[in-house]
C-alpha positions as CSV (number, residue, x, y, z in Angstrom):
1,M,0.0,0.0,0.0
2,S,1.3,3.5,-0.9
3,A,2.4,5.9,1.9
4,L,-0.3,8.2,0.6
5,G,-4.0,7.5,0.2
6,F,-6.7,9.5,-1.6
7,G,-9.9,10.4,0.3
8,C,-13.0,10.2,-1.9
9,W,-15.5,12.3,0.2
10,A,-15.3,15.3,-2.2
11,I,-16.0,13.4,-5.4
12,G,-19.3,12.2,-4.0
13,G,-20.8,15.5,-4.9
14,E,-23.6,17.3,-3.1
15,W,-25.6,15.6,-0.3
16,Q,-27.3,17.0,2.9
17,T,-28.9,16.4,6.3
18,L,-32.6,16.2,6.8
19,D,-32.7,19.9,7.5
20,G,-30.8,20.8,4.4
21,Q,-27.3,21.4,5.8
22,P,-24.7,20.5,3.2
23,L,-22.5,17.5,3.8
24,G,-20.5,17.4,0.5
25,W,-18.0,19.7,-1.1
26,G,-20.2,21.3,-3.7
27,K,-20.7,20.3,-7.3
28,V,-18.4,17.8,-8.9
29,D,-17.5,16.8,-12.5
30,D,-17.6,13.0,-12.6
31,E,-15.4,12.7,-15.7
32,E,-12.7,14.8,-14.0
33,S,-13.0,12.6,-10.9
34,V,-12.4,9.5,-13.0
35,R,-9.4,11.1,-14.7
36,A,-8.0,12.2,-11.3
37,I,-8.3,8.7,-9.8
38,R,-6.6,7.1,-12.8
39,R,-3.9,9.7,-12.8
40,A,-3.3,9.0,-9.1
41,L,-2.9,5.3,-9.9
42,D,-0.4,6.1,-12.6
43,L,1.6,8.2,-10.1
44,G,1.8,5.3,-7.6
45,V,-1.2,5.9,-5.3
46,T,-2.6,2.5,-4.4
47,F,-4.9,3.3,-1.4
48,F,-8.4,4.8,-1.9
49,D,-10.8,5.6,1.0
50,T,-14.5,6.2,0.6
51,A,-17.8,5.6,2.4
52,D,-21.2,4.5,1.5
53,T,-22.7,7.8,2.6
54,Y,-20.4,10.1,0.5
55,G,-22.8,11.5,-2.0
56,T,-25.2,8.8,-0.8
57,G,-23.4,6.1,-2.8
58,H,-22.1,8.3,-5.6
59,S,-18.5,8.3,-4.5
60,E,-18.4,4.5,-4.4
61,R,-19.9,4.2,-7.9
62,I,-17.4,6.7,-9.3
63,L,-14.5,5.0,-7.6
64,G,-15.5,1.6,-8.8
65,R,-15.9,2.9,-12.3
66,A,-12.5,4.6,-12.3
67,L,-10.7,1.6,-11.0
68,G,-12.3,-0.9,-13.4
69,K,-9.8,-3.6,-14.3
70,R,-7.2,-2.1,-12.1
71,R,-9.1,-2.9,-9.0
72,D,-6.6,-5.6,-7.9
73,Q,-3.8,-3.0,-8.0
74,V,-5.2,-1.0,-5.0
75,V,-6.2,-1.3,-1.4
76,L,-9.9,-0.3,-1.3
77,A,-11.5,1.1,1.9
78,T,-15.1,2.1,2.6
79,K,-17.3,2.7,5.6
80,W,-20.7,1.9,7.0
81,G,-23.1,2.9,9.8
82,N,-25.1,5.8,8.3
83,V,-28.5,5.5,6.6
84,F,-29.4,7.6,3.6
85,D,-31.9,8.2,0.8
86,A,-30.0,8.1,-2.5
87,D,-33.0,9.6,-4.4
88,T,-32.9,12.8,-2.4
89,R,-29.2,12.6,-1.5
90,T,-30.1,12.9,2.1
91,L,-28.5,11.5,5.3
92,T,-31.5,10.1,7.2
93,G,-30.0,8.5,10.3
94,A,-27.6,5.8,11.6
95,D,-27.9,2.1,12.2
96,D,-25.4,0.2,14.4
97,S,-27.0,-3.2,14.0
98,P,-25.0,-6.2,12.7
99,A,-27.8,-6.8,10.2
100,H,-27.4,-3.3,8.8
101,A,-23.6,-3.9,8.5
102,R,-24.3,-6.9,6.2
103,R,-26.8,-5.0,4.1
104,A,-24.5,-2.0,3.8
105,L,-21.5,-4.2,2.8
106,T,-23.6,-6.0,0.2
107,A,-24.6,-2.6,-1.3
108,S,-21.1,-1.2,-1.2
109,L,-19.7,-4.2,-3.0
110,R,-22.3,-3.7,-5.7
111,R,-21.6,0.0,-6.1
112,L,-17.8,-0.5,-6.1
113,D,-18.1,-3.4,-8.5
114,T,-15.9,-5.7,-6.5
115,D,-16.2,-9.0,-4.6
116,H,-14.3,-7.7,-1.5
117,V,-13.3,-4.6,0.4
118,D,-9.7,-4.5,1.8
119,L,-10.6,-2.3,4.7
120,Y,-14.2,-1.9,6.1
121,Q,-14.6,0.9,8.6
122,L,-17.3,1.7,11.2
123,H,-18.3,5.3,10.4
124,L,-20.2,6.0,13.7
125,S,-17.5,7.8,15.7
126,D,-19.5,7.7,19.0
127,A,-21.1,4.3,18.7
128,D,-21.7,2.4,22.0
129,P,-18.5,0.4,22.8
130,E,-20.5,-2.7,23.7
131,R,-22.3,-2.6,20.4
132,A,-19.0,-2.0,18.7
133,A,-17.6,-5.2,20.2
134,E,-20.5,-7.0,18.5
135,L,-19.8,-5.3,15.2
136,R,-16.1,-6.2,15.5
137,D,-17.3,-9.9,15.7
138,T,-19.5,-9.3,12.7
139,C,-16.5,-8.0,10.8
140,E,-14.6,-11.2,11.7
141,E,-17.5,-13.1,10.1
142,F,-17.0,-11.0,7.0
143,V,-13.3,-11.8,6.9
144,R,-14.1,-15.5,7.2
145,E,-16.5,-15.2,4.3
146,G,-13.9,-13.4,2.2
147,L,-16.0,-10.3,1.9
148,I,-13.4,-8.1,3.6
149,R,-9.7,-8.4,4.4
150,G,-9.6,-6.2,7.5
151,Y,-11.5,-3.6,9.4
152,A,-11.2,-0.4,11.4
153,W,-13.1,2.2,13.4
154,S,-13.2,5.7,12.2
155,T,-13.1,7.5,15.5
156,D,-11.1,10.1,17.4
157,D,-11.7,8.4,20.8
158,P,-8.8,6.1,21.8
159,A,-10.9,4.1,24.1
160,R,-13.4,3.3,21.4
161,A,-10.6,2.6,18.9
162,A,-9.1,0.1,21.4
163,V,-12.3,-2.0,21.3
164,F,-11.8,-2.7,17.6
165,A,-8.0,-2.9,18.0
166,K,-8.4,-6.1,20.0
167,G,-9.9,-7.9,17.0
168,P,-7.6,-10.3,15.1
169,H,-8.2,-8.6,11.7
170,C,-8.3,-5.0,12.8
171,T,-5.6,-3.4,10.8
172,A,-6.0,0.4,11.2
173,V,-7.7,3.3,13.0
174,Q,-9.0,6.2,11.0
175,H,-8.8,9.5,12.8
176,T,-8.2,13.2,12.5
177,L,-4.5,14.2,12.2
178,N,-2.9,17.3,10.7
179,V,-0.4,20.0,11.6
180,F,-3.0,21.8,13.8
181,H,-4.5,18.7,15.3
182,D,-2.1,16.1,16.8
183,A,-3.4,12.8,18.2
184,P,-0.6,11.3,20.4
185,E,-2.9,8.8,22.2
186,L,-4.2,7.4,18.9
187,L,-0.7,7.1,17.4
188,A,0.4,5.3,20.6
189,L,-2.5,2.9,20.2
190,C,-1.5,2.2,16.6
191,E,2.0,1.5,17.8
192,E,0.8,-0.8,20.6
193,F,-1.5,-2.9,18.3
194,D,0.6,-2.7,15.1
195,L,-2.1,-0.7,13.2
196,A,-2.0,1.8,10.4
197,S,-3.0,5.4,11.2
198,I,-5.4,6.5,8.4
199,D,-5.4,10.2,8.7
200,R,-8.5,12.1,7.7
201,S,-8.5,15.9,7.2
202,P,-4.7,15.9,6.6
203,L,-5.0,19.3,4.9
204,A,-7.4,20.7,7.6
205,M,-10.4,20.8,5.2
206,G,-8.3,22.8,2.7
207,L,-6.7,25.3,5.0
208,L,-3.3,23.6,4.5
209,G,-4.0,23.2,0.8
210,G,-3.5,26.9,0.1
211,R,-7.2,27.8,0.3
212,R,-7.6,31.5,1.3
213,G,-10.6,33.6,2.3
214,T,-12.9,33.0,-0.6
215,R,-16.5,32.2,0.2
216,P,-17.3,28.5,-0.3
217,E,-20.0,27.7,-2.9
218,P,-23.5,26.6,-1.8
219,G,-23.5,22.9,-1.3
220,D,-20.0,22.9,0.2
221,I,-20.0,21.9,3.9
222,R,-17.6,24.8,4.6
223,S,-20.4,27.2,3.6
224,A,-22.4,26.2,6.7
225,P,-19.7,24.6,8.9
226,P,-20.9,22.2,11.7
227,A,-19.5,22.6,15.2
228,W,-16.8,19.9,14.6
229,L,-15.3,21.8,11.6
230,P,-12.9,24.5,12.9
231,G,-11.4,27.3,10.7
232,F,-14.4,28.3,8.7
233,G,-16.4,30.3,11.3
234,D,-19.6,31.7,9.7
235,G,-19.1,30.1,6.4
236,S,-17.9,33.2,4.6
237,G,-14.4,31.8,4.1
238,A,-11.4,30.7,6.1
239,D,-11.0,32.5,9.5
240,P,-8.2,35.1,9.4
241,A,-6.7,33.7,12.6
242,W,-6.4,30.3,11.0
243,L,-4.9,31.8,7.9
244,A,-2.3,33.6,10.1
245,R,-1.3,30.2,11.6
246,V,-0.9,28.8,8.1
247,D,1.3,31.8,7.0
248,A,3.4,31.3,10.1
249,L,4.1,27.7,9.1
250,R,4.6,28.4,5.4
251,E,8.4,28.7,5.3
252,V,8.9,25.3,7.1
253,L,6.2,23.4,5.2
254,T,7.3,24.7,1.7
255,S,11.0,23.7,2.3
256,G,12.6,21.5,-0.3
257,G,10.5,22.8,-3.1
258,R,7.3,21.5,-1.6
259,T,3.9,23.2,-2.0
260,L,2.1,24.0,1.2
261,A,-0.1,20.9,0.8
262,Q,2.9,18.7,0.2
263,G,4.5,20.1,3.3
264,A,1.4,19.3,5.4
265,L,1.6,15.7,4.2
266,A,5.3,15.6,4.9
267,W,4.6,16.6,8.5
268,L,2.3,13.6,8.9
269,W,5.0,11.2,7.6
270,A,7.5,12.8,10.0
271,R,5.1,12.5,12.9
272,S,4.9,8.7,12.7
273,P,5.9,5.9,10.3
274,R,2.4,4.5,10.6
275,T,0.6,7.4,9.1
276,V,-1.3,7.2,5.8
277,P,-2.8,10.6,5.0
278,I,-5.9,10.6,2.8
279,P,-6.2,14.1,1.3
280,G,-9.3,14.8,-0.7
281,F,-9.3,15.8,-4.4
282,R,-11.6,16.9,-7.2
283,T,-9.3,17.6,-10.1
284,V,-6.4,16.0,-11.9
285,A,-4.2,18.9,-10.8
286,Q,-5.0,18.3,-7.1
287,A,-4.2,14.6,-7.6
288,E,-0.9,15.4,-9.2
289,E,0.1,17.8,-6.4
290,N,-0.9,15.4,-3.6
291,A,0.8,12.4,-5.2
292,G,3.9,14.6,-5.8
293,A,4.5,14.7,-2.0
294,M,5.6,11.1,-2.0
295,A,8.8,11.9,-3.9
296,K,9.8,14.6,-1.4
297,G,9.3,12.4,1.7
298,P,8.9,13.5,5.4
299,L,10.0,16.6,7.1
300,T,13.2,16.3,9.2
301,T,13.1,16.0,13.0
302,G,14.3,19.5,13.2
303,Q,11.5,20.8,11.0
304,L,9.0,18.8,13.1
305,A,10.3,20.7,16.2
306,D,10.1,24.0,14.3
307,V,6.4,23.4,13.7
308,D,5.8,22.7,17.4
309,R,7.7,25.8,18.3
310,I,5.8,28.0,15.9
311,L,2.5,26.7,17.1
312,G,3.5,27.0,20.8
313,R,3.2,23.4,21.8
């Protein structure tokens, strides 16, 4: 598996909550998404992470179509736990039952046009730990049936992640990790249980990708940011205070000819050898920039310390 993965949330297009709050990243060009995935493959990216709920199934369908006959060249990850209406592109609830896990997996395999998923991830970050233990056992059944190769929990809670980590075929934890948001307890858990750290939001929802103060388009989650999404205040654009932090880090992160985004990814690889960042993308140009980070490698130990010093930690 490549040191860099691609996160396929953004290519799902627009979707929403029951009360109309956007959950996607705005409009998307499916043909460009397909070209970007194939370009990433050509550049050595072999890990793709999606979820059944991204675009209420659309991301999975586009990813499956783009991979086509090259499916066996990649490690394919998706997630379950949310319930949605694909006709209205609406998130309608959650279901943490083992029966739903099987229904969801069957549907994901169909949309992805594959007979197995390499990494199947629980997408309910605050699910009850006792029910999660039951779902871990369900995932072990899926492994025995050849439907999945391994599983993980997408959660920022180390105690919850530890529940899945005790399973024989748990291979990763997916969690938030970026220059602004460190996660030492989860990285320690990955070390203890020999797990990969799949890093969501590695570019801080675009802040570390060079995004400035432009207003996000309607249908972009950043235009009406939920409480868990820092840095985008009232939805009119990136917060000036966050942009100032980005600017303070720019010299360190753009060392060695890196772009800002490539430097943010390099920080993750320097932070732990277990990290696999999964930046989002919507264009071939973004795919090329993100994939280009692999050739430049991690920041140095000294640069890692410089980042901590600049951020006052």
